[in-house]
C-alpha positions in Angstrom: -0.3 0.3 -0.2 1.4 3.6 -1.0 1.7 6.0 1.7 -0.7 8.2 0.1 -3.1 5.8 0.3 -2.6 4.2 4.1 -4.7 5.9 6.6 -2.9 8.6 8.9 -4.0 8.3 12.5 -2.3 10.1 15.6 -1.1 7.7 18.0 0.3 9.5 21.2 2.3 6.7 23.6 2.8 7.8 27.3 6.4 6.5 28.8 9.7 6.5 26.8 10.7 3.3 28.6 12.2 0.1 26.5 8.1 -0.6 25.9 6.8 2.4 24.8 9.9 2.9 22.7 9.6 -0.3 20.7 6.0 0.2 20.5 6.6 3.1 18.7 8.9 1.7 16.2 6.5 -1.2 15.3 4.1 1.4 14.8 6.3 3.7 12.6 7.4 0.6 10.6 4.1 -0.5 9.7 2.9 -1.0 6.0 -1.2 -0.7 6.7 -1.2 2.6 8.5 0.4 5.8 8.5 0.6 6.6 12.8 1.5 10.1 13.4 3.2 9.5 16.9 4.0 11.5 19.4 6.0 9.9 22.6 5.4 11.8 26.1 7.6 10.7 28.9 9.2 12.8 31.9 12.2 10.4 31.3 14.2 10.1 28.1 16.9 8.4 26.9 19.7 10.0 28.2 18.8 10.8 31.1 20.7 7.7 32.6 20.8 9.8 36.6 17.2 10.1 36.7 15.5 6.8 39.1 12.4 7.6 38.2 12.2 4.8 35.3 14.1 1.6 35.3 14.9 1.3 31.6 18.6 2.2 31.7 19.5 0.4 34.8 18.1 -2.8 33.6 19.9 -6.3 33.3 18.4 -5.9 29.8 19.3 -9.7 28.8 17.1 -12.5 28.3 16.8 -14.6 31.5 14.3 -17.6 32.3 11.4 -16.2 34.2 8.8 -18.3 35.9 5.7 -16.5 34.3 6.8 -18.2 31.2 6.4 -21.8 32.1 2.4 -21.2 33.1 1.1 -18.0 30.4 1.5 -19.0 27.1 0.8 -15.3 25.9 4.4 -14.2 27.6 5.8 -17.2 26.2 5.3 -16.4 22.8 6.1 -12.5 23.8 9.7 -13.8 25.0 9.6 -15.8 21.8 9.3 -13.1 19.4 11.7 -11.0 21.5 14.6 -13.6 21.6 14.3 -14.2 17.8 14.1 -10.6 17.0 17.3 -9.9 19.2 19.3 -12.5 18.2 19.0 -11.5 14.8 19.9 -8.0 15.6 23.5 -9.2 16.7 25.6 -8.6 13.6 24.4 -4.7 14.2 26.6 -4.8 17.1 23.4 -3.5 19.7 23.2 -6.8 20.8 25.5 -9.4 21.9 25.2 -13.4 21.8 26.5 -15.1 24.8 27.3 -18.3 26.4 25.0 -18.6 28.8 24.5 -20.5 32.5 21.5 -20.9 34.7 22.8 -22.6 37.9 20.7 -23.6 40.8 21.3 -24.5 44.7 18.0 -27.1 44.5 16.7 -28.9 42.1 14.0 -26.8 41.5 15.4 -25.4 39.4 15.1 -28.4 36.8 11.0 -28.4 37.4 11.0 -24.9 35.4 12.7 -25.6 32.1 10.0 -24.1 30.2 12.4 -22.5 27.8 14.9 -24.6 26.2 13.4 -24.5 23.1 13.0 -20.9 22.6 17.2 -20.0 23.5 19.6 -21.7 21.3 22.1 -24.2 22.2 20.9 -25.6 25.2 21.6 -28.3 27.5 21.8 -29.5 31.3 24.8 -29.7 32.8 26.6 -32.5 34.3 27.2 -32.7 38.0 30.8 -32.2 37.4 30.1 -28.8 35.4 28.1 -27.6 38.1 30.5 -25.3 40.4 29.6 -25.9 44.5 27.5 -24.6 46.0 25.2 -24.9 43.2 23.4 -28.7 42.6 22.3 -28.4 38.9 22.8 -26.1 35.9 21.9 -25.4 32.3 23.7 -23.9 29.9 22.7 -21.9 26.7 23.3 -19.3 24.0 21.1 -15.8 25.4 21.3 -12.2 24.2 22.4 -9.3 26.1 22.1 -5.2 25.5 23.8 -2.5 26.7 20.7 0.1 27.7 23.0 3.0 27.4 23.3 2.4 23.5 20.0 0.3 22.9 17.8 3.4 24.0 19.7 6.3 21.9 19.2 3.9 18.9 15.4 3.7 18.9 15.1 7.3 19.6 17.4 8.0 16.8 15.6 5.3 14.3 12.5 7.1 15.6 13.4 10.5 14.9 14.5 9.6 11.6 10.8 8.4 11.1 9.0 11.7 12.2 8.4 10.4 15.8 7.9 13.8 17.9 9.3 13.6 21.5 7.7 16.0 24.1 8.9 15.8 27.5 6.4 16.4 30.2 5.2 14.4 33.1 1.5 13.5 32.5 -0.6 13.2 35.5 -4.0 12.6 34.5 -5.4 11.0 30.8 -7.4 14.5 30.6 -4.0 16.0 30.0 -3.5 14.3 26.5 -7.2 14.4 25.5 -6.3 17.0 23.0 -3.2 15.3 21.7 -5.0 12.3 20.7 -8.4 14.1 19.1 -11.4 12.6 18.0 -9.4 10.0 15.5 -6.6 9.2 17.9 -5.3 6.5 20.0 -3.4 5.9 23.5 -0.6 3.7 24.4 -0.2 3.9 28.0 3.5 2.7 28.6 4.0 4.5 31.8 5.0 0.9 34.0 5.4 1.8 37.7 3.5 5.5 36.5 0.0 3.7 35.9 -0.3 3.6 40.1 -1.0 7.1 40.0 -2.0 8.1 36.7 -5.6 9.8 37.2 -7.7 7.6 35.0 -5.6 4.4 35.5 -4.6 3.9 39.0 -4.0 0.5 38.8 -3.1 -0.4 42.3 -2.1 -3.6 41.4 1.3 -2.1 40.2 4.4 -2.6 42.6 8.1 -2.0 43.0 10.9 -4.7 42.9 14.3 -2.7 44.0 16.9 -3.5 41.9 20.2 -3.0 43.0 23.3 -3.5 40.0 27.0 -2.7 39.7 28.3 -1.8 35.9 31.6 -2.6 35.7 34.9 -2.7 33.4 36.3 -6.1 33.4 38.4 -7.8 30.5 37.2 -11.8 30.6 33.5 -11.4 31.3 31.9 -12.8 28.3 29.4 -15.3 29.7 25.9 -14.5 31.4 25.7 -16.5 34.5 22.7 -16.1 37.1 22.6 -17.9 40.0 18.9 -19.2 41.2 18.0 -20.1 45.1 15.2 -22.5 43.7 13.0 -23.1 40.7 12.2 -18.8 40.9 13.7 -15.5 41.9 15.4 -14.9 45.2 15.6 -11.8 47.4 19.2 -11.1 46.5 19.8 -13.3 43.0 23.3 -13.1 41.7 24.1 -12.9 37.8 26.8 -10.9 36.0 25.4 -9.9 32.3 28.4 -9.3 29.8 27.1 -6.3 27.3 28.0 -5.1 23.6 30.1 -2.3 23.4 29.9 -0.1 20.4 31.1 2.9 22.3 32.5 1.4 25.5 34.1 -2.3 25.6 34.4 -4.7 28.3 31.7 -4.0 30.5 28.9 -5.9 32.7 26.4 -5.6 34.8 26.3 -7.4 38.4 23.4 -8.3 39.9 21.8 -7.8 42.4 18.7 -7.7 44.7 15.0 -8.4 44.2 13.1 -6.3 46.7 9.6 -6.7 46.4 7.5 -4.0 47.2 10.5 -1.7 48.1 10.5 1.8 47.1 14.0 2.4 48.5 16.0 4.0 45.7 19.1 4.8 47.7 22.1 3.2 47.4 23.1 0.6 50.1 26.8 0.1 50.3 27.0 -3.0 52.4 24.1 -4.3 49.3 26.8 -3.4 47.0 29.5 -5.2 48.8 27.4 -8.3 49.0 26.6 -8.0 45.1 30.4 -7.9 44.1 31.4 -10.7 46.9 28.9 -12.7 45.4 29.6 -12.2 41.7 33.4 -12.7 42.7 32.9 -16.3 43.5 31.7 -16.7 40.0 34.2 -14.5 38.3 37.4 -14.6 40.4 38.4 -12.2 37.6 36.9 -9.3 39.4 39.1 -9.4 42.5 42.1 -8.7 39.8 43.8 -5.6 39.2 42.6 -3.9 36.2 38.8 -4.2 37.6 36.7 -0.8 37.2 33.7 0.3 39.3 31.9 2.5 36.2 28.7 3.5 38.6 26.5 1.9 40.8 22.8 1.8 39.9 19.6 1.3 42.0 16.1 1.0 40.0 12.4 -0.1 40.8 11.6 -2.5 38.2 7.6 -1.9 37.9 6.1 -5.6 38.3 1.7 -6.2 39.0 -0.2 -8.8 40.5 -1.9 -11.0 38.5 0.5 -10.3 35.6 1.5 -7.7 32.7 -1.7 -5.9 31.7 -1.7 -5.6 27.5 -5.2 -4.6 26.7 -7.5 -2.3 25.3 -9.8 0.1 27.1 -12.5 2.9 26.2 -12.2 5.6 28.5 -14.6 8.2 28.5 -13.0 12.1 28.8 -13.3 14.4 30.6 -12.6 12.1 33.9 -15.8 11.7 36.4 -14.9 10.6 39.9 -17.7 9.6 42.7 -15.4 12.0 44.9 -15.7 14.7 43.0 -11.1 15.0 43.1 -10.5 15.0 39.7 -8.3 18.0 38.3 -10.6 20.4 36.6 -9.6 20.2 32.7 -9.4 23.8 30.7 -10.8 24.8 27.3 -11.7 22.5 24.9 -10.5 19.7 27.2 -13.7 19.8 29.2 -16.0 18.5 26.0 -17.3 15.1 26.6 -15.2 12.5 24.4 -14.0 8.4 24.2 -10.7 7.8 23.6 -9.5 4.1 23.3 -6.6 3.7 25.5 -4.0 0.6 24.9 -2.6 -0.7 28.0 1.0 -2.0 28.4 2.7 -2.1 31.6 3.3 -4.5 34.4 6.2 -6.5 32.8 8.6 -6.3 36.1 12.3 -7.5 35.5 11.3 -8.6 31.8 10.7 -5.5 30.1 13.7 -5.9 27.3 13.0 -9.8 27.0 9.1 -9.0 26.1 9.2 -6.1 24.5 9.1 -6.5 20.6 6.6 -9.4 21.2 4.2 -6.9 23.4 4.9 -4.5 20.8 3.8 -6.7 18.0 0.6 -7.6 20.3 -0.1 -3.6 20.6 -0.3 -3.0 17.3 -2.8 -5.6 17.0 -4.9 -3.9 19.0 -4.1 -0.7 17.8 -5.4 -2.0 14.0 -8.8 -3.5 15.9 -9.3 0.0 17.3 -9.1 2.5 14.9 
């Protein structure tokens, strides 16, 4: 279909994290619809010192997550994303890395739903599993450097005419005029969906993650240690990162503190992270290791699982308690808008991003 004959549809996306940016990319590249895309966000790629969003500070690799064992939709998102990232490796934005998942109990072996999703999967023999772990699996995974990947997405979007607008949106009423009568809205505000008036999803909760970014030669393997079949409060993982501008970096994780809103740096936790990772990779304690930065971020998880669905919302918002902020001017005129929600990915935003984006595009077309 020629660009002149394609329908033009205003599309406003709230959130410039990996989910919002990937949705924008898929929509901008669509062959059937000309989406006029505006991304509105408080935090943008390049805001590397803002703790108000999680995407810059993610481990950003594919790693087994228990939800894929029970949710077919999540499994599909992850398969699509893994394959897309795998194919991106020649660009240098994605690193194909040898990987190991090690378990301290046999519970790890009861949840290997992902053996056909990754590449080169095999169970490790007892002699291949380092103490104190008992079981393990090896495979080849994909790793991303958020400090390079997010700016790449933004650059690609801007080259396709996507507009970035820095604004803190407190209420859905604030975007009514931008969406217009024929437009669509995507809500990819992650943890912000808990306080965004008109959404107010109290099922959202934070998972505090603390990490160390290091520069060290020899860290080529992704390794994660699980205390059981799932995730513990003190997981240990080393994620090597691709480097177009900075080589030989890795992320040492971390913590997995469910319900914690604390974004302050805990140096005692940092010492624990470094010690646990040094057991896996003794080279960390050798001369030449550089500590580049410490990070603390709140991963946006959701009780009941991720939310990816369409909702019809009447604006201006009316609340029984009368506490909705009053819109001004034309925003006072009644209008229904379609909102596609896409949030609640927890610590798995990167590894589901392309699959979620493709599903959101389908929902957008269904609701045009």
